[in-house]
Each structure stands twice: as structure tokens, then as C-alpha cells.
N, C-alpha and C positions, 0 to 999 in steps of 0.2 A: 534329302536335298531336293529343291524344286526341279522339275524336268528341264527347264531352260539351262540351268547351271550344269546339270548332268550332261546335256547335249553339248554345251560349250566346252566343257572339260574334255570330254571324249573326242570332240572334233579337233581341238587344239593339240592334244597329245598325239593324234594320228597325223595331223598336218606336220607337226614338228619332226616326227620320226620318218614319215613316208611321203611327205608332200612332193619331194623331188622325183619320186618314182611314179606317183599316181596322180599328181596335179590335184584338181579340185575334187576327184573322187576320194582322196584320202580323208578330207574332213567330213565328207558325207558319210562314209563308212564309219568313221569314229563317232559321229553324232548318232547314228542309228544304234551302234553298239553301246553308247553311253546312256541311252534311255531304255533300251530293251529289257534289262532286269526288272523294271517296274511293271512288266507285263503280268507279274504275279498278282496285281490288283484284281485280275479277272477271276482269281480263286475265291469264291464266296458261296454262301449258301443261305437261302431264306430260312431254313430250319435250324441253322447253327450260326448265330450272329457273331461268334468269336472266331469263326474259321478265317476270315479275312485278316484279322490282326495276328493270327497264329502263323500264317504263311506269307504275309508281306515281309519283305527283307529276309527271307529265309533261304532256300536252296538256290534260287536264281541269282542271289548276291554272293554266293560262296566262292572261295578260291577254286574249289574242286570243280565247279560248274563253268568256269571261264572258257575252257576249250569248246564246250557245247554251245555256250552262248555266243562266242565269237563266230562259230560256224553258222548259227542261225542268223546272226546279223549280216554276215557276208553272202548269205544264200541268194538274195535278190540280184546281186551282181554275178555270182558264180553260175547262175542258170542261164546267163547271157553268153553266147559263144564268144563275143568280142572281148570279154574280160578273162576268159579261161587261161589264156597264155600267161596272164600275170596273177594266177590264182594264189601264189604265196604271199606277195605284198598285199593283195586284196584281203586275204584271210587275216594277215598280220594287223592291218589297220583296223579292221572290225573288232578283232580280239583285244587290241590295245584300248580302244574305246570302251569295250565291255568291261575290261579289268579296272578301269578307273571308277566305275560306279560304286562297287562295294566299299572301296577304300574311302571314297568321299562320304558315303553314308556313315561309315564308322567314325568319322570325325564329328558327327552330329550327336544330338541328345538321345535319339531313339536307338541307335545302334543297329547292327546287322549280324547275321550268322555267317561271318567270314570263314569259320572253321568247320561248318557243316560238311559231311555227316560225322566227323570225328569228335567234335566237342559241341555239346548243346549249350552254348553260351552266346549271348548277344554282346558283341564287341561294341562299346560306345565310349568314345574318348571325350565327348562334350567340349569340343574346341570351337565349333561354329554352329550357328542355327541353321534350320532347314530353309530359311530364306536369306541368301547372301548377296545382296545387290553389288557390293564392292567386288567380290570374287567374280561374279558374273560379268560385270563391266570390264574388269581386267582381262578376262579370258576372251570376250568378244572383241575388244580392241586389238589384242594381239592376233587373233584369228583373221580379222578383216585385213589388217596390214600384211599378214603373211600371204593371204590369198591374192590380194591386189598386187603386191610387190613380187609375187612368185619366189618368196624367200622363206626359209624355215626360221630365220632369226627372230622375228617378232613373236612367233608362236613359242619358241623356246624361252624367250624373255618373259612371256605371259605365264608360262609354267613355273619359272623361277620365282616370279612375283607371287604366284599363288602358294607356293611352298613357303615363302618367307612370311606371307600373311597368316597361314595356318600355324607355322612355327611360332610366330609372335603371340598368336592367341593362346597356344599351349603354355607359353611362358607366363602370360597374364593369368592364366588359370591357376598355375602353381603359386603365384604371388597372392592371388585371391584366397586360395586354400589356407595360406598362412594367416591371413586376416581372419578367416572363419575360425581358426583355432584360437586366436586371441579373444574373439567374441565369446566362444563357448567357455573358455577358461575364466573370463570375467564374469560370466553368469554362474560359475561354479558347477558346470555340467561336465559329465563324462560323455564323450562322443562315441556312440556305438558304430555308426557309419556315416559317411558324409559324401556329398557331391557338390560340384560347382557348375552351374549351367550358364552359358552365355545368353545374352538377350539379343533381340532381333538386329542382325546386320552389323554388329560392332563388337570389338574386343575390349571395350572399356567397362561396360556395365554387366555385372554378373548377378545371378540369383543363387544365393547360398542356401543349401538344404542340408540339414543333418538331423539324425535321430539321437535322442538321449532319453532312456527310460521309457521307450514306447511312444514317445511324443515327437512329432516332426516340427522342427523350428526352421523358419525361412526368413532370410534377410536380404537386403540389396547391398551390393558392394561396388563401389566405383574405384577402378584402378587406373591411376595415371602415375605421375611421379610420386615418390615416397611422401612428399609433403602435401600432395593433393589427394591422397587416398582417403576415401570416406566410406561410411556405411550407414544404413538406415534400418532400424528394427522392423521386422515384418510381423507375421502371424504364427501362431502355433496351432496344431490340430493333432488329436490322438490318432495314431495309426490303427488300422483294422486288421488284427490277426485272424486267422481262420478259427481258432478255438473260441473266439468271441462273437462268432455269428449267432443269430438267434437260433434256438433249439430246432425249430421247424426246418431252417435252412441247413443246419448241420445233419439233420436226419435224411436230407435229400442227396443222394449220391451224385446226381447230375449238377446240383448247385455247388457241391464241394469240388467237383471236377472243374467247373467253369470258374469258380473262384481262384483256383490254382493257376488256370491258364491266364486269367486276367492279372493275377499277382505276378506271374512270370513276365508278362508283357510290360508291366509297370515297374519292373525291377524291384518289387517289394514295397514300393512307395504307394500304398493304398490307404485311403481314409474316407470316412463318411462326410458328405457335404453338410456343414452345420445347418444351412438353410433348407436342404432337401436330404434328410437323414436316410431316406430310402435308397439313395444313390451312393454306391461305393465308387470313388473316383480315382484317377491317376494323379496322385498328389505332387508329382514333379512339376505340374503346370497348373496355373490358376488364372481365371478371367479377372481376378481382382488382386491388387497388391496388399489389401488390408485384411482380407479373410480368404479362406479356401473356398473357391467357387470353381468346381472342376469343368474342364473343357469337354471331357468325355468320361464315361464310366459305365457301370453295370447296375441293373436293378434285378433282384431276384424275386421270383414268384414260386416259392416252394410248393411242390405238388401239382403245378400246372403242366399241361402237355408240353409247353416250351417254357422252362422255368427261368431262362436267362433273357433279359432285355438289354439290348445295347442302347445307351443313352448318349446322345451326341449334341453338344451345345456349341459347336464350332461356328455356327452362323452368328452367334452372339460375340464372337471373338473380334475385337477391334484393337489394332495396334495403336497405343496412345502415342503417336509420333511427337506431339508437342511435349508431353510429359517426359518421354524418353530423351528428347533433345535437352530439356532442362537438366535432367540428370547427367547427361554427358558433359555439358558445359559447366556443371557445378552450381547451377542456380536453383535446383530443386530444394524445397524446404525439408527439414527433418534429418539431414545428414550430418554426421559428426565424425571426428577423427577416430581411428581404431583405439580400443582401450590399451593402456600401457600394461606391461608385465606386472602381475600382482595386484592390479586394480580390480575391484569388484563393482559390477553394475548394481544399482539399487533399483528396486521395484520391477524387476523383470524376471 
């Protein structure tokens, strides 16, 4: 999630719980705690381009690290003599803010290591995107009214609204997964695994991704009322398993190691870009709705001193706000009702 939303959530949670005791210091402590876990972006290496993605959202985001992170966030206040008498609520406010970070990140597509060091799995619920303007606005409005009115109630209401929004998105995702199953059945495909990803800043448009027979299928799904639910066919791309790497890459132990690291980061959704086959990309995301154009990926140079190259196309990423709005309000071309039970799609 973006830093502003993290800061707003941490600040609002701290103000709701400890604003009466700490005044304006509560939200400041919560805001610092809310963004501090992302200090892990400083972990990087010029000789190992995958070190950054390996450790981002790792131990600093885990439940087990919250006490340490809360203490670090509170440290700038605790070193000041005037705040030491209230060290317990100061530490609590910073810790509450810190605790919100990992949970919010787990609601996004990328996931986070909430259970480190006990379980090596990225928890990702795919309910909201990393840019959430509605969430941020709701939190900021509640926080401002809470601070100006010296009342916890607006902050509490903002938190309730945030939970309702995320809960609604989770419900929408379940409905969209049902549509995805209908689409796959109509194509006569057996789904090996499936995900449903939200699109930018809304719980209405979803990106359906599923694997069948080693091929990734992606579609767009619009979820409103039952009568207004629509979907649009997307693209397919063959997934890139390790055993199908070129012989030279398979023979390089460092390439195999880095392929596995990238494969883990991408939750197994890796494929070669049709327009740039030397790039193995994270197939969960694409710069195009019509074909797989990775936002980031890796390129291997077997036998080289540094065999792995990180490829980043994020500067090309543009949120098609007009197209997204047409999809949300139902005016985008190409959408159709979900296929009925027993119906078979022709030509797909």
C-alpha cells in the first residue's frame, strides 16, 4: 500500500485508541509507526538485483517484529525526558500504528510475510490495490475531524468505514471468483489454480487470472448487481516453468537460484513476454489488457559474472483512468454477461 495510506491508517488507529491520553502526539506516533516497516526498502545490493524484492515486506512486516518496530517508532519520543512519564501510552500508540502496516499490506496483491520466521509464505488476500484513494480519503477525513474536534469518534468511524470497505471488497472478490469458474467451465477448462486481483482504487473491476494446463488465462470482470455483472475476454500466455529454461540457464546454478527467488516473489505466475522473450515477467500484472506486457521481470545471462538482470518497465505504466471509468460505468465495449451453466464458448 502507498505510504500516505499507511501513515493515515496508523495515525487514525493511534488517535482512536490513545488520542484522549496523548493528544496530537497519538496520531504522530501512529503515523511514524505506520510507515516505518517500509524502511526495508533500504535493503538492496548492486551485485544482487533480487535482494530488494526478497526482503521487502519480509521480517519488518511480520507479527513477530511488531514489538521491535513499535519501540523503534517510539524512540524519538522516548529519548525526550518530557515524554518518559507517559512511556506506556507513547509506546502503545507507536506499536498500534506499526501493527496496522503488515495487515494492510496483506490485503493487497503483493502480500507480506506476516508469519515470519515461523512460516515462509507471503500472505496476500487480493482485496485492495496498492493505491487506494477512497481508503486514504476516508482515513484522512476522520483523522482531521478527530484532531480538530479533540474527539476519538471521527477516527473510530473512519476505521469502521475502512473495515466495511475492505470487507465489501472481499465479498466482491468471492462473487468474481464465481464468475471466473463459470468462464473456465464454459471454455471446457480444468482450473489448476486461480486468483482474482482488484483494479486500481475500486472494488467493481477485477482482473481474473487462472492456470489451466500450464497456460495463464486472464479476463476482466465487472461486479455490480447480478443483472449488471459482465466480463471481457483477455489474453493467454504460456507459463515458464524452471525445467523449460534454456539448457545454458539450467546449467548455471546462480540462474536456477534466482529463477526460484523470482518465481517465489511472483507466486509462481511467471511467463515470457511475447514481444521481449528474453524477459521472464511477473504475469500477475500487465501494461496491456490485450497481451502480456510485464511491468517488471528478470533477464538471465548464463555464465556472466552477474547472471541476473532486473528489468523494470514501471515508468511505462499509465493508469488508463478514462478506460477504467468506462468499465466501471458499463460503457466499455466488449463486455458480455457471464456464461450460463452448461454453455460452451465458441472459438476461445
